C-alpha positions in Angstrom: 0.0 -0.1 -0.1 1.3 3.4 -1.0 0.0 6.7 -0.1 -2.3 8.7 -2.5 -0.8 11.2 -4.9 0.5 14.3 -2.9 1.5 12.4 0.3 4.4 10.3 1.3 5.6 8.4 4.3 8.6 9.7 6.0 10.7 8.5 8.8 11.8 11.2 11.5 14.8 13.3 11.0 15.0 13.7 14.7 13.9 16.4 17.2 13.4 18.8 14.4 10.3 17.0 13.5 8.9 16.9 17.0 6.8 20.1 16.7 5.0 19.1 13.6 4.5 15.5 14.8 3.0 16.7 18.1 0.6 19.2 16.2 -0.6 16.3 13.9 -1.1 14.1 17.0 -3.1 16.8 18.8 -5.3 17.5 15.8 -5.8 13.8 15.4 -7.2 13.5 18.9 -8.9 17.0 19.0 -6.4 18.3 21.6 -5.7 21.9 22.2 -2.8 21.3 24.4 0.7 20.6 23.4 2.5 17.5 24.7 5.7 18.4 22.8 7.8 17.8 25.9 6.4 14.3 26.2 7.1 13.7 22.6 10.6 15.0 23.0 11.1 12.6 26.0 9.9 9.7 24.0 12.4 10.5 21.2 15.0 10.6 23.9 14.4 7.0 25.2 16.8 4.3 24.5 14.2 2.3 22.5 13.4 5.1 20.1 14.3 4.7 16.5 13.9 7.5 13.8 13.2 5.1 11.1 10.3 3.8 13.0 8.8 7.3 13.9 6.7 7.6 10.8 4.5 10.5 9.5 2.3 11.0 6.5 3.6 14.4 5.1 1.7 16.3 2.2 3.7 17.8 -0.7 3.3 21.1 1.0 5.1 19.6 4.1 2.3 19.4 6.6 2.3 16.4 8.8 -1.2 15.0 8.6 -0.8 11.5 10.3 1.8 9.9 12.4 2.8 6.9 14.4 5.5 5.9 16.7 6.6 2.3 16.4 8.6 0.6 19.1 10.5 -2.6 18.5 11.5 -5.3 21.1 14.1 -6.9 19.2 14.8 -9.6 21.8 11.1 -10.9 21.5 10.7 -9.9 17.9 7.7 -7.8 18.6 6.8 -4.4 17.5 4.2 -2.0 19.0 2.3 0.9 17.4 1.8 3.7 20.0 0.6 6.3 19.3 -1.2 6.4 15.9 -3.1 9.5 14.8 -4.4 11.0 11.6 -6.1 14.6 11.4 -9.9 14.4 10.9 -9.7 16.0 7.5 -7.5 13.5 6.2 -9.2 10.2 7.5 -10.6 7.6 5.1 -8.2 8.5 2.3 -5.8 5.5 2.8 -3.1 7.5 4.5 -3.0 5.7 7.9 -3.2 2.3 6.2 -0.2 3.3 3.9 1.6 4.6 7.0 0.9 1.3 9.0 1.8 -0.9 5.9 5.1 0.8 5.7 5.6 0.4 9.4 4.9 -3.2 9.1 7.2 -3.5 6.1 10.1 -1.9 8.3 9.5 -4.1 11.3 9.6 -7.2 9.2 12.9 -6.0 7.7 14.1 -5.7 11.3 13.4 -9.2 12.2 10.0 -8.6 14.0 7.6 -11.5 13.7 4.5 -9.9 15.3 3.2 -6.5 16.3 0.5 -5.1 18.5 -1.6 -2.0 18.7 -4.1 -1.2 21.6 -7.0 0.8 20.4 -9.8 1.8 22.7 -12.5 -1.0 22.5 -15.0 1.7 21.7 -13.0 3.2 18.8 -14.7 1.4 15.9 -13.0 3.4 13.2 -9.6 2.6 14.6 -10.4 -1.0 14.8 -11.8 -1.2 11.4 -8.5 0.4 10.2 -6.3 -2.0 12.1 -8.3 -5.0 10.9 -7.9 -3.7 7.3 -4.3 -3.7 7.8 -4.4 -7.5 8.8 -4.5 -7.1 12.7 -6.8 -9.5 14.5 -8.4 -9.0 17.9 -6.7 -10.8 20.7 -8.7 -9.5 23.7 -10.5 -6.5 24.9 -9.8 -4.5 27.8 -12.3 -3.2 30.3 -12.0 0.1 32.1 -14.0 0.6 35.2 -14.4 4.1 36.9 -16.1 5.3 40.0 -16.6 8.9 40.9 -15.6 9.7 44.5 -17.8 11.9 46.3 -17.5 13.5 49.8 -19.6 11.4 52.2 
């Protein structure tokens, strides 16, 4: 799978990409706050690989989707976390192309499997991952309780 005309999958060139990728992730999840420092910290961890920090970039240079992929080379397992695409660019094959490129890179690095952890209520993300060949292994349940003064 390749991205449609006008877009390309790019690996990271390092911390210079952090602002654009943080913005793309923020728009993907309708966040108004920046988590740039968290993104930079993730980029500074020993497991971070620029070649597995992918983005879909338009010909005009806008980062419209991104994902970080983590590789546990000892266990030959990859993990996609986080994955996001700006709402105006969804359902155009961009995320699928980015994930396909990530899977190709993981395989070339010796990975034998990979995981992603979408919310069980995020049906669009689940459909995307299933269209990329992922299959459901299990579902998490999250419980909450509001604490009130008694």
